[in-house]
Structure formats: structure tokens, C-alpha cells
N, C-alpha and C positions, 0 to 999 in steps of 0.2 A: 504494500500500500504506500501511497505517496501523499505527503502533506502538500497541500496547495495553498498559495497565498490568497488571503481573503481581501476582496476589494472593499475600500471604505469610501464614504461620501467625501467629495462630490463626484466620484468616478461616474461618467455618463453611462457605462455599461449597466449600472444598477437601475437605471431608468428604462432599460429596454424591456419589451414584452418577450417572454420566453416562448419557445416553439414546442409543440407537442412532440413526444417521442413516438416514432412510428412502429418501432419493434424493440422489445426487450431482449438485448443480446448480452454476450459476455462483456463487451465493451461498456454497455450500460451499467452492468453490475460492478465492473472495475471502477467506473466513475463514482458510483454510490459508495463503494468501499473507501475510496479516497476521500469522498466528502465526509463520511462518518469519522474517519481518522482525523481529518482536519478539524471537524467540529469538536471532537473530544479534546484535542490538543489546545484549542483556543482559550478556555473551555466554553462550550455553549450547549444548548439543548435542542437547537434546530438550525438547519442550514439549507438554503436553496442553491441549486447549481449555478444560478446567475451570480451569486456572491463570490464564486471562484472563477468568474469570467466565462461560464458555459451557459448560454441562455436557452436551456432546455427545461421542460416542465418536470423537474425532479426535485424532491425534498427528502432530507433525512432528518430524523428526530430521535431523541432518547430522553424520556421524561423520568427515568429511574432516579431515585434519590441517591445521594453521594455514596452511601455505604451499601446500597442494594446492588444486585447483579444487573449488569447493563441490559437494557431492553430496546435494542435498536429497531426503528420503524422506517420503512421505505415507502415513498409515495411517488408513483409515476403518473403523470397526467391527472392530478387530483382535481376534483370539481366539487363545488358545494351544490347539493341538490335541494336542500331545504334548510331553514334556520328559524329559530324562535325569535320573536321580537324583543324579548327581555334582554337587556344589555347589562353587562357586568364590567366594572372598571378593574383593570389589572395593570400593575406597574411593569412595563415592558422595557427591554433593552435589546440591543442588536449587535451582532459581531461586526456589521458594516458601519456601525455608529458607536464605536467603543466608548465605554465609560459615560454614556448618556442614558438616563432612565426617565420615563414619564408615564403617567397614568393614561391609558387608552381604554375607551369603551368598546367592547366587542360583544357579539351575540353569545349568549350563555350556552347554547347548544346548536350544533350544526350537523346536518346529515351530509356525509361525504362519500364520494365514490372515487376509487383510484386503482391502479395496478400495483401489486406488491413486488418484492425483489425478484420473484420468478415469473412475473407477468400475469398472475392470477388477479381477476377483478374482485374487489372488496367493496361492499357498501355497508356503512355503519354510522351510528350517531357518536359524536364527540362532545364532551362537556368538560367543564372545569379548565384546568391548565391545558389539557389536550385540545379543547376547542380554541382557546386563545392562541396557542402555538401554531396550530394548523392554519388559522386565519392569517396570522402574522406572516408565516412562510409563504402562503398562497398569494399574499399581497406582493411579495418579492417577484413572483412569476409574472405579475402584471406591471412591474416597474414602480411599485409603491413601497415606500419605507414607512416605518411607524412614525417617524418625525413629520411625515406629510400630513398627519392628523393634528399636528400642533399649530399654534399661531405662527405667523411668519417670523415674529421676533424670536420665539423659542427655537424654531427650526434653524434660523440663521445662526443663533448662538451655538446650537449643537454642531453645525457644520464647521464653524470657526474653531470650536474646541477640538474637534477631531483633526483639523488641518494643523493647528498649533502643536498638538501632540505628535503628529507625523513628522513635522519639521524638527522637533526636539529629538525624536528617535533617529532621524537621518543625521543630525549634527553629532549624535553619539555621545 
């Protein structure tokens, strides 16, 4: 498995719409393995392929608690089929917007359909952190970041904070 660099704001690739995966192949599975390894190393709980510069409709997640056995999940071409109107606030962060957190309202339950690691179609309801994370990651597939839900002032501050941190890292 290969660790891949994670793109950060304001990289324009993050605003691209991802394309559907036409066939689940060994190459697709290798990409998902790399994504999972990259997400764990970051560390994070979800990662969309576009965040590593590959604009395909692929997401990996692992919502297992720190001391629990890993429970990786793979989502190819995920789509929301239904959602409840009830919204729940959740403090979100993002590997593409490091060290920035804010409360975002998301649907409390969503019905999703996707292909798993082996290309098998799954339809299920997600709720709680699972619902929040899948909506957050699916936003990435549409070129939307969680900071896009914030006021322009907060969004601009977040981007400047990330750019400043990147410059400091480069200066070493």
C-alpha cells in the first residue's frame, strides 16, 4: 500500500465533481487500499478519492473507536436515496482543511446505496456519526467542502489558516 499526499484548500482539484466508477477492478481496490492507509496515517475517519487528486466516486471510512478493531468501509458510486428532514449539528473537521473545526447541520438519517470493495451493491440506512461522515464525504464527490456551509468570513479565515500552516511547514 502507498501513502498518498492529501490535497488541502484552496487546491482547485477539491472543487471538481468526481466521475462514476464504471467497473470495480483490482486497480480500484488498490486505490481504496491506498486511500485507507493514507486516511489512517493522517489520522482521519473518512477520505474521498478526490482528496488525493483522483476525482472518482470512491470513499473510504472507518468509524471504529481508537482502541477497537478497525472496521474499514468502502463506498463506490455512493448515492443518497432518501433522508429524514430532522437535522443534527455535528462538529466536523476535514483532512483537506487541517486543524479547522465547525458545527455543521446534517440530516440525522440517510438511506444510501453504493458498491462495496468487491462491487456488491448495498442499500442501507445510516444514522449518527455514520450519517454525518457519509454526507461529508459525498459532498467531496460533488466538489463541496464542509467550510462551504460556513459564512464567507469563517470560510476565508479557514483557508488562510491552512495556507499559513502550509507555508510554515514548507519553511521547515
